[in-house]
PAFIGU-206376 format. One record per residue (C-alpha): residue number from 1; x, y, z; residue in one letter. Coordinates in steps of 0.02 Angstrom, whole numbers, plus 50000, padded with zeros to 5 digits. Layout:
BEGIN
<node NUM,<X,Y,Z>,A>,
...
END
This chain:
BEGIN
<node 1,<55887,55336,53374>,X>,
<node 2,<55821,55378,53548>,X>,
<node 3,<55805,55238,53674>,X>,
<node 4,<55665,55200,53796>,X>,
<node 5,<55673,55086,53948>,X>,
<node 6,<55506,55011,53998>,X>,
<node 7,<55498,54943,54175>,X>,
<node 8,<55361,54818,54217>,X>,
<node 9,<55339,54749,54394>,X>,
<node 10,<55255,54579,54396>,X>,
<node 11,<55181,54450,54514>,X>,
<node 12,<55091,54297,54441>,X>,
<node 13,<55040,54383,54278>,X>,
<node 14,<55073,54241,54154>,X>,
<node 15,<54901,54267,54077>,X>,
<node 16,<54937,54450,54035>,X>,
<node 17,<55124,54480,54018>,X>,
<node 18,<55142,54424,53836>,X>,
<node 19,<55005,54546,53780>,X>,
<node 20,<55084,54686,53883>,X>,
<node 21,<55259,54661,53815>,X>,
<node 22,<55203,54641,53634>,X>,
<node 23,<55098,54800,53639>,X>,
<node 24,<55241,54898,53720>,X>,
<node 25,<55364,54841,53587>,X>,
<node 26,<55243,54884,53446>,X>,
<node 27,<55218,55058,53520>,X>,
<node 28,<55407,55085,53528>,X>,
<node 29,<55427,55026,53349>,X>,
<node 30,<55289,55145,53291>,X>,
<node 31,<55380,55289,53377>,X>,
<node 32,<55548,55237,53302>,X>,
<node 33,<55624,55208,53474>,X>,
<node 34,<55750,55078,53525>,X>,
<node 35,<55660,54981,53661>,X>,
<node 36,<55728,54902,53820>,X>,
<node 37,<55602,54793,53912>,X>,
<node 38,<55638,54763,54097>,X>,
<node 39,<55524,54648,54198>,X>,
<node 40,<55549,54645,54386>,X>,
<node 41,<55466,54490,54458>,X>,
<node 42,<55413,54481,54640>,X>,
<node 43,<55433,54292,54653>,X>,
<node 44,<55296,54228,54539>,X>,
<node 45,<55245,54046,54552>,X>,
<node 46,<55177,54041,54373>,X>,
<node 47,<55262,54046,54203>,X>,
<node 48,<55267,54236,54193>,X>,
<node 49,<55458,54256,54202>,X>,
<node 50,<55487,54125,54067>,X>,
<node 51,<55358,54206,53952>,X>,
<node 52,<55437,54377,53980>,X>,
<node 53,<55608,54310,53929>,X>,
<node 54,<55532,54234,53771>,X>,
<node 55,<55476,54410,53722>,X>,
<node 56,<55652,54478,53743>,X>,
<node 57,<55635,54559,53914>,X>,
<node 58,<55770,54566,54044>,X>,
<node 59,<55696,54482,54198>,X>,
<node 60,<55748,54516,54377>,X>,
<node 61,<55675,54398,54507>,X>,
<node 62,<55665,54489,54673>,X>,
<node 63,<55541,54410,54794>,X>,
<node 64,<55489,54498,54952>,X>,
<node 65,<55510,54678,54895>,X>,
<node 66,<55374,54809,54897>,X>,
<node 67,<55313,54884,54734>,X>,
<node 68,<55417,55044,54743>,X>,
<node 69,<55576,54944,54770>,X>,
<node 70,<55536,54833,54620>,X>,
<node 71,<55515,54983,54507>,X>,
<node 72,<55674,55063,54573>,X>,
<node 73,<55775,54906,54538>,X>,
<node 74,<55712,54905,54361>,X>,
<node 75,<55752,55090,54339>,X>,
<node 76,<55929,55058,54400>,X>,
<node 77,<55954,54944,54249>,X>,
<node 78,<55877,55068,54128>,X>,
<node 79,<55995,55139,53997>,X>,
<node 80,<55868,55239,53896>,X>,
<node 81,<55848,55426,53887>,X>,
<node 82,<55662,55394,53913>,X>,
<node 83,<55591,55295,54058>,X>,
<node 84,<55418,55218,54062>,X>,
<node 85,<55326,55117,54194>,X>,
<node 86,<55178,55008,54149>,X>,
<node 87,<55087,54873,54245>,X>,
<node 88,<55100,54693,54188>,X>,
<node 89,<54913,54683,54153>,X>,
<node 90,<54899,54842,54048>,X>,
<node 91,<54894,54842,53857>,X>,
<node 92,<54959,55004,53782>,X>,
<node 93,<54890,55066,53614>,X>,
<node 94,<55008,55070,53466>,X>,
<node 95,<55009,55262,53463>,X>,
<node 96,<55055,55274,53648>,X>,
<node 97,<55234,55334,53629>,X>,
<node 98,<55211,55429,53466>,X>,
<node 99,<55072,55532,53545>,X>,
<node 100,<55155,55566,53712>,X>,
<node 101,<55328,55606,53642>,X>,
<node 102,<55249,55734,53526>,X>,
<node 103,<55163,55813,53677>,X>,
<node 104,<55327,55821,53773>,X>,
<node 105,<55421,55889,53623>,X>,
<node 106,<55293,56029,53611>,X>,
<node 107,<55334,56083,53788>,X>,
<node 108,<55160,56039,53852>,X>,
<node 109,<55213,55909,53981>,X>,
<node 110,<55360,55827,54068>,X>,
<node 111,<55276,55677,54150>,X>,
<node 112,<55130,55600,54056>,X>,
<node 113,<55006,55456,54069>,X>,
<node 114,<54862,55391,53964>,X>,
<node 115,<54687,55368,54033>,X>,
<node 116,<54646,55187,54074>,X>,
<node 117,<54491,55087,54030>,X>,
<node 118,<54432,54907,54050>,X>,
<node 119,<54398,54782,53909>,X>,
<node 120,<54216,54758,53859>,X>,
<node 121,<54199,54593,53955>,X>,
<node 122,<54237,54669,54126>,X>,
<node 123,<54096,54656,54257>,X>,
<node 124,<53992,54811,54289>,X>,
<node 125,<54078,54860,54452>,X>,
<node 126,<54252,54852,54375>,X>,
<node 127,<54194,54948,54221>,X>,
<node 128,<54106,55083,54323>,X>,
<node 129,<54253,55103,54440>,X>,
<node 130,<54372,55129,54294>,X>,
<node 131,<54254,55245,54200>,X>,
<node 132,<54251,55366,54345>,X>,
<node 133,<54431,55416,54301>,X>,
<node 134,<54399,55446,54116>,X>,
<node 135,<54395,55629,54060>,X>,
<node 136,<54286,55707,53924>,X>,
<node 137,<54347,55682,53747>,X>,
<node 138,<54339,55869,53711>,X>,
<node 139,<54483,55894,53833>,X>,
<node 140,<54622,55783,53764>,X>,
<node 141,<54760,55850,53879>,X>,
<node 142,<54733,55906,54057>,X>,
<node 143,<54834,55954,54210>,X>,
<node 144,<54829,55835,54359>,X>,
<node 145,<54896,55838,54536>,X>,
<node 146,<54967,55662,54522>,X>,
<node 147,<54974,55516,54401>,X>,
<node 148,<54961,55327,54425>,X>,
<node 149,<55101,55211,54372>,X>,
<node 150,<54985,55094,54276>,X>,
<node 151,<55069,55189,54134>,X>,
<node 152,<55190,55333,54159>,X>,
<node 153,<55317,55414,54041>,X>,
<node 154,<55457,55539,54076>,X>,
<node 155,<55636,55576,54034>,X>,
<node 156,<55746,55476,54151>,X>,
<node 157,<55827,55634,54220>,X>,
<node 158,<55662,55680,54304>,X>,
<node 159,<55655,55512,54392>,X>,
<node 160,<55835,55529,54449>,X>,
<node 161,<55805,55707,54508>,X>,
<node 162,<55678,55653,54640>,X>,
<node 163,<55768,55494,54690>,X>,
<node 164,<55642,55368,54626>,X>,
<node 165,<55503,55283,54721>,X>,
<node 166,<55482,55276,54909>,X>,
<node 167,<55523,55094,54947>,X>,
<node 168,<55432,55093,55116>,X>,
<node 169,<55257,55118,55045>,X>,
<node 170,<55148,54964,55023>,X>,
<node 171,<55037,55061,54903>,X>,
<node 172,<55017,55242,54850>,X>,
<node 173,<55197,55246,54787>,X>,
<node 174,<55136,55319,54622>,X>,
<node 175,<55050,55466,54707>,X>,
<node 176,<55203,55495,54816>,X>,
<node 177,<55322,55495,54667>,X>,
<node 178,<55220,55608,54555>,X>,
<node 179,<55182,55731,54696>,X>,
<node 180,<55371,55747,54721>,X>,
<node 181,<55396,55766,54533>,X>,
<node 182,<55268,55907,54530>,X>,
<node 183,<55351,55989,54681>,X>,
<node 184,<55517,55977,54588>,X>,
<node 185,<55448,56075,54441>,X>,
<node 186,<55385,55939,54324>,X>,
<node 187,<55230,55975,54222>,X>,
<node 188,<55108,55830,54246>,X>,
<node 189,<54978,55794,54112>,X>,
<node 190,<54853,55655,54080>,X>,
<node 191,<54799,55615,53902>,X>,
<node 192,<54637,55540,53838>,X>,
<node 193,<54663,55551,53650>,X>,
<node 194,<54698,55366,53665>,X>,
<node 195,<54670,55244,53808>,X>,
<node 196,<54763,55096,53882>,X>,
<node 197,<54667,54937,53926>,X>,
<node 198,<54674,54865,54101>,X>,
<node 199,<54659,54676,54082>,X>,
<node 200,<54686,54646,54267>,X>,
<node 201,<54513,54709,54312>,X>,
<node 202,<54427,54639,54466>,X>,
<node 203,<54331,54483,54415>,X>,
<node 204,<54238,54464,54579>,X>,
<node 205,<54171,54570,54722>,X>,
<node 206,<54294,54488,54839>,X>,
<node 207,<54440,54543,54729>,X>,
<node 208,<54373,54721,54714>,X>,
<node 209,<54350,54735,54903>,X>,
<node 210,<54523,54664,54936>,X>,
<node 211,<54609,54783,54815>,X>,
<node 212,<54520,54936,54883>,X>,
<node 213,<54561,54888,55062>,X>,
<node 214,<54743,54871,55010>,X>,
<node 215,<54746,55037,54916>,X>,
<node 216,<54665,55133,55058>,X>,
<node 217,<54802,55076,55178>,X>,
<node 218,<54924,55204,55105>,X>,
<node 219,<54848,55363,55176>,X>,
<node 220,<54940,55363,55341>,X>,
<node 221,<55108,55326,55258>,X>,
<node 222,<55080,55469,55134>,X>,
<node 223,<55042,55588,55278>,X>,
<node 224,<55202,55536,55364>,X>,
<node 225,<55300,55566,55203>,X>,
<node 226,<55221,55729,55145>,X>,
<node 227,<55163,55803,55311>,X>,
<node 228,<54988,55850,55364>,X>,
<node 229,<54888,55899,55210>,X>,
<node 230,<54702,55930,55194>,X>,
<node 231,<54708,55855,55020>,X>,
<node 232,<54778,55691,55090>,X>,
<node 233,<54673,55696,55249>,X>,
<node 234,<54502,55734,55176>,X>,
<node 235,<54455,55558,55120>,X>,
<node 236,<54515,55466,55277>,X>,
<node 237,<54426,55593,55388>,X>,
<node 238,<54268,55579,55285>,X>,
<node 239,<54273,55389,55298>,X>,
<node 240,<54298,55395,55486>,X>,
<node 241,<54151,55516,55500>,X>,
<node 242,<54044,55388,55407>,X>,
<node 243,<54099,55254,55529>,X>,
<node 244,<54052,55365,55678>,X>,
<node 245,<53880,55397,55604>,X>,
<node 246,<53857,55210,55578>,X>,
<node 247,<53900,55181,55761>,X>,
<node 248,<53773,55310,55820>,X>,
<node 249,<53642,55239,55701>,X>,
<node 250,<53663,55064,55774>,X>,
<node 251,<53659,55135,55951>,X>,
<node 252,<53500,55234,55914>,X>,
<node 253,<53418,55079,55840>,X>,
<node 254,<53458,54971,55992>,X>,
<node 255,<53399,55108,56110>,X>,
<node 256,<53228,55121,56028>,X>,
<node 257,<53253,55270,55914>,X>,
<node 258,<53230,55198,55739>,X>,
<node 259,<53191,55367,55661>,X>,
<node 260,<53354,55439,55725>,X>,
<node 261,<53446,55287,55659>,X>,
<node 262,<53365,55306,55487>,X>,
<node 263,<53417,55490,55478>,X>,
<node 264,<53597,55446,55520>,X>,
<node 265,<53601,55308,55389>,X>,
<node 266,<53535,55430,55259>,X>,
<node 267,<53672,55553,55305>,X>,
<node 268,<53804,55418,55276>,X>,
<node 269,<53738,55401,55098>,X>,
<node 270,<53769,55584,55055>,X>,
<node 271,<53961,55582,55037>,X>,
<node 272,<53953,55436,54916>,X>,
<node 273,<53817,55525,54817>,X>,
<node 274,<53920,55685,54807>,X>,
<node 275,<54073,55589,54747>,X>,
<node 276,<53974,55492,54617>,X>,
<node 277,<53890,55649,54549>,X>,
<node 278,<54057,55738,54533>,X>,
<node 279,<54138,55592,54441>,X>,
<node 280,<53991,55542,54330>,X>,
<node 281,<53926,55714,54279>,X>,
<node 282,<54042,55721,54128>,X>,
<node 283,<53970,55555,54065>,X>,
<node 284,<53787,55607,54082>,X>,
<node 285,<53742,55428,54127>,X>,
<node 286,<53617,55406,54271>,X>,
<node 287,<53656,55220,54285>,X>,
<node 288,<53840,55257,54309>,X>,
<node 289,<53795,55383,54445>,X>,
<node 290,<53696,55250,54539>,X>,
<node 291,<53833,55120,54518>,X>,
<node 292,<53968,55238,54582>,X>,
<node 293,<53857,55292,54726>,X>,
<node 294,<53851,55115,54792>,X>,
<node 295,<54035,55083,54760>,X>,
<node 296,<54087,55243,54848>,X>,
<node 297,<53979,55199,54999>,X>,
<node 298,<54071,55034,55014>,X>,
<node 299,<54241,55116,54982>,X>,
<node 300,<54213,55245,55119>,X>,
<node 301,<54188,55104,55245>,X>,
<node 302,<54341,55012,55181>,X>,
<node 303,<54447,55170,55192>,X>,
<node 304,<54396,55198,55373>,X>,
<node 305,<54443,55020,55417>,X>,
<node 306,<54609,55031,55327>,X>,
<node 307,<54653,55198,55408>,X>,
<node 308,<54612,55134,55583>,X>,
<node 309,<54714,54976,55553>,X>,
<node 310,<54860,55086,55495>,X>,
<node 311,<54847,55188,55655>,X>,
<node 312,<54858,55024,55751>,X>,
<node 313,<55023,54987,55661>,X>,
<node 314,<54952,54856,55545>,X>,
<node 315,<55101,54807,55439>,X>,
<node 316,<55036,54660,55340>,X>,
<node 317,<55124,54648,55171>,X>,
<node 318,<55049,54598,55008>,X>,
<node 319,<55151,54544,54856>,X>,
<node 320,<55178,54682,54731>,X>,
<node 321,<55065,54670,54581>,X>,
<node 322,<55104,54729,54406>,X>,
END
């Protein structure tokens, strides 16, 4: 019987970890895999570690480490031929491993992840933000440039080949790892024949804004790691351009040129509209387009702030979240 090691980083996820572990074990059983559950805790103050042990997981308690280091420590314990990473607030479907192992066995992919969706009770902004990543159902398997580690599956030899996660990145460690896997010859594929559920959706605007600000802080570190790349630079540069237009709009308004200010504000709306149209076209849902338009406008401003703070050597750390 083949063996899979499932590594789950965690920080204060007592409300979700039981569901996550149970679903992972059921998926391994359905695929006839021997399952090794490894939870790497970042110093939780709740009952998460105790609950994880009750569900048979090995638990490492390692406070103060960044997310890449947590995942690497878990992978060092892994004894399975297969290695999976999932977040502590993600519920995998029962056919997760059966489906993805069949795809790998058919030579269609080396590193694979399922699309992610939110439960029905998520607020509109969390639901819309997650829906933007969903692909059309008529394309069940598609090539991607990188994959998130909310759920990620590969043979362990691929992980060892690239040396694991970059432990210096506060965020963006998933993009960094999978870009290196692709550069090393791995075939990356995302699958939407089944979806995982993200129970750690943002319950409030404050939480959504905080998470996006945190995520956008990775651009400068990725540029330092992978070198200057238009693909990595395009969003930070676009966000800074929006900030510059905002500055000129405010200046024009205070100098008695309201029409000029209005034109500049309208121009700042265009990038968010373009992004929302590109991501919502496959859904054919005008409401989703409008929702994403507003969210992208906010995100562009957050990205500019995060990039500027990174340039100013902002090194604030946030606990790693599963």
